C-alpha positions as CSV (number, residue, x, y, z in Angstrom):
1,M,56.2,123.9,97.7
2,N,55.8,120.4,96.8
3,F,53.6,120.2,93.5
4,Q,52.3,116.8,94.0
5,V,51.1,117.4,97.7
6,A,49.6,120.8,96.7
7,V,47.6,119.0,94.0
8,L,46.2,116.4,96.4
9,K,45.4,119.1,99.0
10,I,43.6,121.2,96.3
11,L,41.6,118.2,94.8
12,V,40.3,117.2,98.2
13,S,38.9,120.7,98.8
14,Y,36.7,120.2,95.7
15,P,33.3,118.0,95.7
16,D,33.9,114.8,94.5
17,G,37.6,115.6,94.4
18,F,37.4,116.7,90.7
19,A,38.7,120.1,89.5
20,V,39.1,121.4,85.8
21,M,42.7,122.3,84.8
22,D,41.7,126.2,84.8
23,D,40.6,125.9,88.5
24,L,43.8,123.9,89.5
25,K,46.0,126.6,87.9
26,R,44.4,129.3,89.7
27,D,44.4,127.6,93.2
28,M,48.0,126.5,92.5
29,A,49.0,130.2,91.6
30,I,47.2,131.3,94.8
31,L,49.0,128.8,97.0
32,A,52.5,129.5,95.5
33,T,52.3,133.0,96.4
34,S,50.8,132.4,99.9
35,G,54.0,132.6,101.7
36,R,56.6,130.4,103.3
37,D,54.3,128.4,105.7
38,W,52.3,126.7,102.8
39,A,55.7,125.8,101.2
40,D,57.1,124.3,104.5
41,R,53.9,122.4,105.2
42,T,53.8,120.9,101.8
43,K,57.7,119.9,102.1
44,R,56.9,118.3,105.6
45,L,53.9,116.3,104.2
46,A,56.0,115.2,101.4
47,A,58.6,113.8,103.5
48,R,56.1,111.3,105.0
49,V,55.9,109.8,101.6
50,P,59.5,110.3,99.9
51,D,58.6,108.5,96.6
52,L,55.2,110.2,96.1
53,D,54.3,110.1,92.2
54,I,50.3,110.9,92.2
55,F,49.8,109.6,88.7
56,S,51.8,106.3,88.6
57,Q,50.6,105.4,92.1
58,G,47.0,105.9,91.0
59,L,46.5,108.9,93.5
60,V,45.0,111.0,91.0
61,E,43.1,110.4,87.5
62,R,42.9,112.4,84.5
63,I,39.5,112.7,83.5
64,S,37.9,114.9,80.8
65,G,39.8,118.3,81.2
66,G,40.5,118.0,84.6
67,W,42.0,115.9,87.5
68,Q,40.4,113.8,90.3
69,V,41.5,112.5,93.4
70,T,41.1,108.8,93.9
71,A,40.2,107.1,97.3
72,K,43.6,105.8,97.3
73,G,44.9,109.6,97.0
74,R,42.7,110.5,99.9
75,A,44.1,107.7,101.9
76,V,47.6,108.5,101.2
77,L,47.0,112.3,102.0
78,E,45.4,111.3,105.3
79,F,48.3,109.2,106.2
80,M,50.7,112.3,105.5
81,E,48.6,114.6,107.6
82,T,48.5,112.3,110.7
83,R,51.0,113.4,113.2
84,P,53.2,110.6,114.5
85,A,53.0,110.1,118.2
86,A,56.7,110.2,119.1
87,P,59.5,110.2,116.8
88,E,60.8,106.6,116.5
89,R,62.7,104.7,113.9
90,I,60.5,103.0,111.4
91,Q,60.4,99.4,111.5
92,T,59.6,96.9,109.0
93,P,56.4,95.6,110.8
94,L,55.2,99.2,111.1
95,L,55.7,99.8,107.5
96,A,53.7,96.8,106.6
97,E,50.8,97.7,108.9
98,T,50.8,101.3,107.4
99,T,50.8,99.8,103.9
100,T,48.1,97.3,104.8
101,A,46.0,100.2,106.4
102,I,46.3,102.4,103.2
103,A,45.3,99.5,101.1
104,A,42.3,98.8,103.4
105,A,41.3,102.4,103.2
106,T,41.2,102.4,99.6
107,Q,38.7,99.6,99.3
108,V,36.0,101.6,101.5
109,P,34.5,104.4,99.7
110,L,34.8,107.7,101.6
111,R,31.5,109.4,102.3
112,Q,31.4,113.0,103.3
113,P,28.8,113.9,105.8
114,P,25.8,115.8,104.2
115,G,26.1,119.5,104.1
116,R,30.1,119.3,103.6
117,A,30.0,119.7,100.1
118,K,27.8,122.7,100.2
119,R,29.9,124.3,102.6
120,R,32.9,124.0,100.3
121,R,30.9,125.3,97.6
122,D,29.9,128.3,99.5
123,R,33.6,129.0,100.6
124,R,34.8,128.3,97.1
125,E,32.2,131.0,95.8
126,R,33.0,133.5,98.6
127,R,36.8,133.3,97.5
128,R,35.9,133.8,93.9
129,E,33.7,137.0,94.7
130,A,36.5,138.3,97.0
131,R,38.9,137.8,93.9
132,E,36.7,139.5,91.5
133,R,36.2,142.5,94.0
134,A,40.3,142.8,94.4
135,R,40.5,142.8,90.6
136,A,37.7,145.2,90.1
137,N,39.3,147.4,92.9
138,A,42.8,147.3,91.2
139,S,41.7,148.5,88.0
């Protein structure tokens, strides 16, 4: 599993892209034990940006006990998740266009449609309740 890609994926699932360290650790533990599919997926995404460094590239910020994904981080993750139309050799102009597109995307604040944050909160709450039920049943 690629740690940096997993952090980006976790942070974008939270409202405002911010999560405290306890939530990050818990979500990371869940993903780390979720199986081979997740590990393969994060490795595939990381291969799209081989020199990924979420902190030095300004994709994630450390803020008061937690981490927050930046607009640039969202743009890079979106780039990693887009599927290439056809496997072709990366040419310098194509790489320059991609870099320009990522830079342009970082200047426009990303807005979520109304209700999306509520659905994410509800989904997280359902997951927490399921974990609590599982813990209660296990003991």
